[in-house]
C-alpha positions in Angstrom: -0.1 0.2 0.2 1.4 3.6 -0.8 1.3 5.4 2.3 3.0 9.1 3.9 4.0 11.6 1.6 4.4 9.3 -1.4 0.4 8.9 -1.2 0.3 12.0 -1.0 2.1 13.2 -4.3 0.0 10.1 -5.7 -3.5 11.8 -4.9 -2.4 14.9 -6.0 -1.1 13.9 -9.4 -4.5 12.0 -10.1 -6.3 15.3 -8.9 -3.9 17.5 -11.1 -4.0 15.4 -14.5 -7.8 15.0 -14.0 -8.2 19.2 -13.8 -6.0 19.0 -17.1 -7.9 17.0 -18.7 -10.8 18.8 -17.9 -9.6 21.7 -19.3 -8.5 19.6 -22.4 -11.5 18.2 -23.1 -13.6 21.6 -22.6 -11.8 23.2 -24.8 -12.1 20.3 -27.6 -15.7 20.1 -26.8 -17.0 23.4 -26.5 -14.6 26.5 -26.9 -12.7 25.4 -30.3 -16.4 24.7 -31.6 -17.1 28.0 -30.7 -14.2 29.6 -32.5 -14.5 27.3 -35.5 -18.0 29.0 -36.1 -16.5 32.6 -36.1 -15.1 34.1 -39.4 -11.7 33.0 -40.1 -10.2 36.4 -39.2 -12.0 36.6 -35.8 -11.4 33.3 -35.0 -7.6 33.4 -35.4 -7.7 36.9 -33.5 -9.7 35.1 -30.7 -7.2 32.1 -30.5 -4.1 34.1 -30.2 -6.0 36.3 -27.3 -6.2 32.7 -25.5 -2.9 31.4 -26.3 -1.5 34.4 -24.7 -4.1 34.5 -21.4 -3.6 30.7 -20.9 0.1 31.3 -19.8 -0.9 32.4 -16.6 -0.3 30.9 -13.0 -3.6 29.3 -12.3 -2.9 27.2 -16.1 0.4 26.8 -15.4 0.5 25.4 -11.6 -2.2 22.5 -12.5 -0.7 22.4 -16.4 3.3 22.3 -15.0 2.4 21.1 -11.5 1.0 18.0 -12.8 4.4 17.5 -15.1 6.3 18.0 -12.0 4.6 15.6 -9.8 4.8 12.8 -12.5 8.5 13.0 -12.7 8.6 12.9 -8.9 6.8 9.7 -8.9 8.7 8.2 -11.6 11.7 8.5 -9.7 10.5 7.3 -6.3 8.8 4.5 -7.8 12.0 3.6 -9.4 13.7 4.0 -6.0 11.2 2.2 -3.9 9.8 -0.2 -6.6 6.7 -0.6 -4.4 5.1 -4.3 -4.3 1.5 -3.0 -5.3 0.7 -0.1 -8.2 4.4 0.1 -9.5 2.8 -0.7 -13.1 -0.2 1.7 -13.1 2.3 4.7 -11.4 4.6 4.5 -14.3 1.8 3.9 -16.7 0.5 7.1 -15.4 3.3 9.2 -15.2 4.3 8.3 -19.3 0.8 8.9 -19.9 0.8 12.1 -18.6 4.6 13.4 -19.6 4.5 12.0 -23.0 0.8 11.9 -23.9 0.3 15.3 -22.2 3.1 17.7 -21.9 5.0 15.8 -24.6 1.9 16.3 -27.0 2.0 20.3 -25.8 5.6 20.9 -26.5 5.8 18.6 -30.0 2.3 19.6 -31.4 0.2 22.2 -30.3 2.8 24.9 -29.2 4.3 25.1 -32.6 0.5 25.2 -34.1 0.2 28.3 -31.5 3.0 29.7 -32.5 3.0 29.4 -36.5 -1.1 30.8 -35.5 0.6 33.9 -33.7 2.4 35.1 -37.0 -0.7 35.4 -39.2 -1.6 38.2 -36.4 -1.8 41.4 -38.7 -2.8 39.2 -41.9 -5.8 37.6 -40.4 -8.2 38.6 -43.3 -6.0 37.0 -46.4 -7.0 33.6 -47.4 -3.8 31.7 -47.1 -4.4 32.7 -42.8 -8.0 30.9 -43.6 -6.8 28.2 -45.2 -3.9 27.8 -42.2 -7.2 28.1 -39.9 -9.2 25.6 -41.2 -6.2 23.0 -40.9 -5.5 24.4 -37.5 -8.7 23.8 -36.1 -8.8 20.2 -37.3 -5.1 19.3 -36.3 -4.8 21.3 -33.1 -8.2 19.6 -31.8 -6.8 16.3 -33.0 -3.8 16.4 -30.7 -5.8 18.2 -27.9 -8.2 15.1 -27.9 -5.0 13.0 -27.0 -3.8 15.4 -24.4 -7.2 15.0 -22.9 -7.1 11.1 -23.0 -3.4 11.0 -21.9 -4.5 12.7 -18.9 -7.6 11.3 -18.2 -5.7 7.7 -18.8 -3.2 8.9 -16.3 -5.2 10.0 -13.4 -6.9 6.9 -13.7 -3.8 5.0 -13.3 -3.3 6.8 -10.6 -6.3 5.8 -8.7 -5.9 2.4 -9.8 -2.5 2.7 -8.1 -4.0 2.9 -4.8 -6.4 0.5 -4.5 
Protein backbone atom coordinates (compact mmCIF):
# COMPACT_ATOMS: atom_id res chain seq x y z
CA UNK A 1 0.00 0.00 0.00
CA UNK A 2 1.23 3.48 -0.86
CA UNK A 3 1.53 5.56 2.31
CA UNK A 4 2.70 8.86 3.72
CA UNK A 5 4.06 11.63 1.51
CA UNK A 6 4.17 9.23 -1.46
CA UNK A 7 0.40 8.72 -1.10
CA UNK A 8 -0.15 12.49 -1.04
CA UNK A 9 1.95 12.93 -4.21
CA UNK A 10 -0.07 10.27 -6.03
CA UNK A 11 -3.41 11.74 -4.93
CA UNK A 12 -2.28 15.20 -6.07
CA UNK A 13 -1.10 13.81 -9.41
CA UNK A 14 -4.44 12.05 -9.92
CA UNK A 15 -6.29 15.28 -9.17
CA UNK A 16 -4.07 17.57 -11.25
CA UNK A 17 -4.05 15.21 -14.22
CA UNK A 18 -7.84 15.07 -13.94
CA UNK A 19 -8.12 18.85 -13.88
CA UNK A 20 -5.83 19.06 -16.92
CA UNK A 21 -8.03 16.53 -18.67
CA UNK A 22 -11.09 18.65 -17.94
CA UNK A 23 -9.46 21.74 -19.40
CA UNK A 24 -8.40 19.89 -22.56
CA UNK A 25 -11.74 18.14 -23.07
CA UNK A 26 -13.67 21.37 -22.48
CA UNK A 27 -11.50 23.17 -24.98
CA UNK A 28 -11.94 20.46 -27.61
CA UNK A 29 -15.65 20.00 -27.17
CA UNK A 30 -16.95 23.57 -27.04
CA UNK A 31 -14.31 26.32 -27.09
CA UNK A 32 -12.74 25.23 -30.38
CA UNK A 33 -16.16 24.56 -31.89
CA UNK A 34 -17.20 28.07 -30.98
CA UNK A 35 -14.04 29.54 -32.44
CA UNK A 36 -14.45 27.43 -35.57
CA UNK A 37 -17.92 28.88 -36.10
CA UNK A 38 -16.46 32.39 -36.32
CA UNK A 39 -15.15 33.94 -39.53
CA UNK A 40 -11.49 32.90 -39.87
CA UNK A 41 -10.07 36.35 -39.07
CA UNK A 42 -12.06 36.57 -35.83
CA UNK A 43 -11.26 32.96 -34.90
CA UNK A 44 -7.54 33.53 -35.43
CA UNK A 45 -7.58 36.73 -33.37
CA UNK A 46 -9.58 35.08 -30.58
CA UNK A 47 -7.34 31.99 -30.44
CA UNK A 48 -4.21 34.14 -30.40
CA UNK A 49 -5.67 36.07 -27.49
CA UNK A 50 -6.55 32.83 -25.67
CA UNK A 51 -3.04 31.47 -26.23
CA UNK A 52 -1.55 34.56 -24.59
CA UNK A 53 -4.06 34.46 -21.71
CA UNK A 54 -3.43 30.74 -21.12
CA UNK A 55 0.10 31.40 -19.91
CA UNK A 56 -1.00 32.37 -16.42
CA UNK A 57 -0.18 31.08 -12.95
CA UNK A 58 -3.45 29.20 -12.42
CA UNK A 59 -3.14 27.12 -15.60
CA UNK A 60 0.62 26.70 -15.32
CA UNK A 61 0.40 25.44 -11.74
CA UNK A 62 -1.98 22.70 -12.86
CA UNK A 63 -0.34 21.84 -16.18
CA UNK A 64 3.31 22.08 -15.10
CA UNK A 65 2.53 20.96 -11.56
CA UNK A 66 1.13 17.69 -12.88
CA UNK A 67 4.25 17.21 -15.00
CA UNK A 68 6.54 17.84 -12.02
CA UNK A 69 4.50 15.50 -9.82
CA UNK A 70 4.68 12.80 -12.50
CA UNK A 71 8.45 13.19 -12.81
CA UNK A 72 8.88 13.00 -9.03
CA UNK A 73 6.54 10.00 -8.76
CA UNK A 74 8.43 8.20 -11.54
CA UNK A 75 11.77 8.72 -9.76
CA UNK A 76 10.38 7.72 -6.36
CA UNK A 77 8.70 4.66 -7.88
CA UNK A 78 11.96 3.52 -9.47
CA UNK A 79 13.79 4.03 -6.19
CA UNK A 80 11.21 2.42 -3.88
CA UNK A 81 9.75 -0.08 -6.37
CA UNK A 82 6.61 -0.70 -4.28
CA UNK A 83 5.03 -4.13 -4.18
CA UNK A 84 1.68 -2.78 -5.35
CA UNK A 85 0.85 -0.19 -7.98
CA UNK A 86 4.24 0.08 -9.67
CA UNK A 87 2.92 -0.55 -13.18
CA UNK A 88 -0.01 1.81 -12.69
CA UNK A 89 2.21 4.55 -11.26
CA UNK A 90 4.77 4.36 -14.07
CA UNK A 91 2.01 4.13 -16.68
CA UNK A 92 0.28 7.21 -15.26
CA UNK A 93 3.56 9.13 -15.31
CA UNK A 94 4.33 8.09 -18.89
CA UNK A 95 0.83 8.90 -20.09
CA UNK A 96 0.89 12.42 -18.71
CA UNK A 97 4.51 13.24 -19.48
CA UNK A 98 4.40 11.92 -23.06
CA UNK A 99 0.72 12.16 -23.95
CA UNK A 100 -0.09 15.51 -22.39
CA UNK A 101 3.08 17.48 -21.65
CA UNK A 102 5.05 16.04 -24.58
CA UNK A 103 2.22 16.48 -27.10
CA UNK A 104 1.82 20.08 -25.95
CA UNK A 105 5.50 20.76 -26.66
CA UNK A 106 5.75 18.98 -30.03
CA UNK A 107 2.26 19.47 -31.48
CA UNK A 108 0.14 22.22 -29.92
CA UNK A 109 2.72 24.92 -29.15
CA UNK A 110 4.27 24.89 -32.66
CA UNK A 111 0.78 25.30 -34.15
CA UNK A 112 0.05 28.13 -31.72
CA UNK A 113 3.32 29.81 -32.67
CA UNK A 114 2.49 29.54 -36.38
CA UNK A 115 -0.97 30.99 -35.71
CA UNK A 116 0.56 33.91 -33.81
CA UNK A 117 2.61 34.78 -36.90
CA UNK A 118 -0.66 35.42 -38.76
CA UNK A 119 -1.44 38.40 -36.51
CA UNK A 120 -2.05 41.38 -38.74
CA UNK A 121 -2.76 39.17 -41.76
CA UNK A 122 -5.91 37.42 -40.47
CA UNK A 123 -8.00 38.53 -43.47
CA UNK A 124 -5.90 36.79 -46.16
CA UNK A 125 -7.01 33.57 -47.86
CA UNK A 126 -3.77 31.85 -46.83
CA UNK A 127 -4.53 32.71 -43.18
CA UNK A 128 -8.06 31.35 -43.56
CA UNK A 129 -6.67 28.15 -45.10
CA UNK A 130 -4.19 27.76 -42.25
CA UNK A 131 -6.98 28.40 -39.71
CA UNK A 132 -9.06 25.53 -41.12
CA UNK A 133 -6.07 23.17 -40.96
CA UNK A 134 -5.11 24.49 -37.52
CA UNK A 135 -8.58 23.77 -36.13
CA UNK A 136 -8.61 20.12 -37.18
CA UNK A 137 -4.99 19.38 -36.30
CA UNK A 138 -4.92 21.29 -33.01
CA UNK A 139 -8.17 19.70 -31.83
CA UNK A 140 -6.95 16.21 -32.75
CA UNK A 141 -3.79 16.71 -30.68
CA UNK A 142 -5.83 18.28 -27.90
CA UNK A 143 -8.07 15.18 -27.79
CA UNK A 144 -4.90 13.13 -27.32
CA UNK A 145 -3.80 15.40 -24.47
CA UNK A 146 -7.20 15.09 -22.83
CA UNK A 147 -7.32 11.32 -23.24
CA UNK A 148 -3.78 10.90 -21.94
CA UNK A 149 -4.52 13.11 -18.93
CA UNK A 150 -7.69 11.18 -18.07
CA UNK A 151 -5.89 7.85 -18.49
CA UNK A 152 -3.02 9.09 -16.29
CA UNK A 153 -5.47 10.15 -13.60
CA UNK A 154 -7.19 6.76 -13.75
CA UNK A 155 -3.83 4.98 -13.54
CA UNK A 156 -2.94 6.89 -10.37
CA UNK A 157 -6.31 6.08 -8.83
CA UNK A 158 -5.83 2.40 -9.69
CA UNK A 159 -2.38 2.49 -8.06
CA UNK A 160 -4.01 3.62 -4.84
CA UNK A 161 -6.55 0.78 -4.74
